[in-house]
C-alpha positions, -999 to +999 in steps of 0.1 A: +414-461+332+396-436+354+387-408+329+385-382+356+411-355+350+434-348+321+469-335+332+497-322+311+529-303+318+550-286+291+580-263+293+577-231+271+606-209+261+588-177+270+581-158+302+549-164+322+537-130+311+540-139+274+524-173+279+495-158+298+489-134+269+490-163+245+463-183+265+440-154+272+441-130+242+419-138+212+445-127+186+468-154+200+443-182+207+434-184+170+471-192+161+476-221+185+441-235+192+422-226+160+393-209+178+381-174+173+378-164+209+355-138+224+359-138+261+374-115+287+406-123+305+386-116+337+358-137+352+327-136+330+310-152+300+323-155+265+326-180+237+349-196+212+340-204+176+357-226+150+349-243+117+336-279+120+361-306+111+337-318+084+336-283+069+299-278+074+294-246+095+309-236+128+309-248+163+302-222+190+315-232+225+304-211+255+331-203+279+329-191+315+361-175+328+363-185+365+397-171+375+422-148+358+453-142+379+479-128+355+505-142+350+500-173+372+465-189+366+438-189+341+407-210+347+376-215+327+345-238+323+333-250+289+313-275+269+281-271+289+248-278+270+237-249+248+217-223+266+226-235+301+249-218+325+282-236+333+281-256+365+304-283+380+277-309+370+275-299+333+309-285+322+346-292+322+370-270+343+403-261+325+431-247+346+463-233+332+490-228+359+521-209+349+553-213+369+587-196+360+612-224+352+646-226+335+643-192+319+608-199+306+575-212+319+563-246+331+527-247+321+505-272+340+472-279+324+443-298+340+409-304+326+385-319+351+348-327+354+343-356+331+328-380+357+307-352+373+286-349+342+271-383+347+275-398+312+274-434+304+308-451+303+312-451+265+303-414+261+326-405+291+355-424+275+349-408+241+349-372+254+379-379+276+400-394+248+389-366+224+399-339+248+432-356+258+441-360+221+432-323+215+455-311+243+483-334+230+480-316+197+474-280+209+498-276+238+529-282+216+514-256+192+510-232+221+546-237+232+560-232+197+538-201+191+547-185+224+584-192+219+582-177+184+568-145+198+599-142+219+623-149+190+605-125+166 
């Protein structure tokens, strides 16, 4: 396996406008992703925080919003080393593309940059698998949450 880019597509029974709000607004992100988000829906710095899985403290993840083109694209960098600005050599690039489809939205997610960081093979594979499993879990939650907003 290449471990270069994670790609997912999911259909969501909500308009691109609703889906864009769900992926960019802190009050929605907490519901489907489990992060307390503090970042603008415009280019700039922010962060996300959540409890550690082992229950000991919190994880703070810096976020750099790269592109915010409502309701079509939302792009950010994350997971750079603490205290360092996000660059293509030290962070992952997450892109949400939203396309109207079948009365809802086709969401295309890519997360790239795994090989660019220069990790040893075992660390690269571990991060790739962890992030891929995370998106497998969280994207269906995003779809259900967004569809629920429309039905409410």
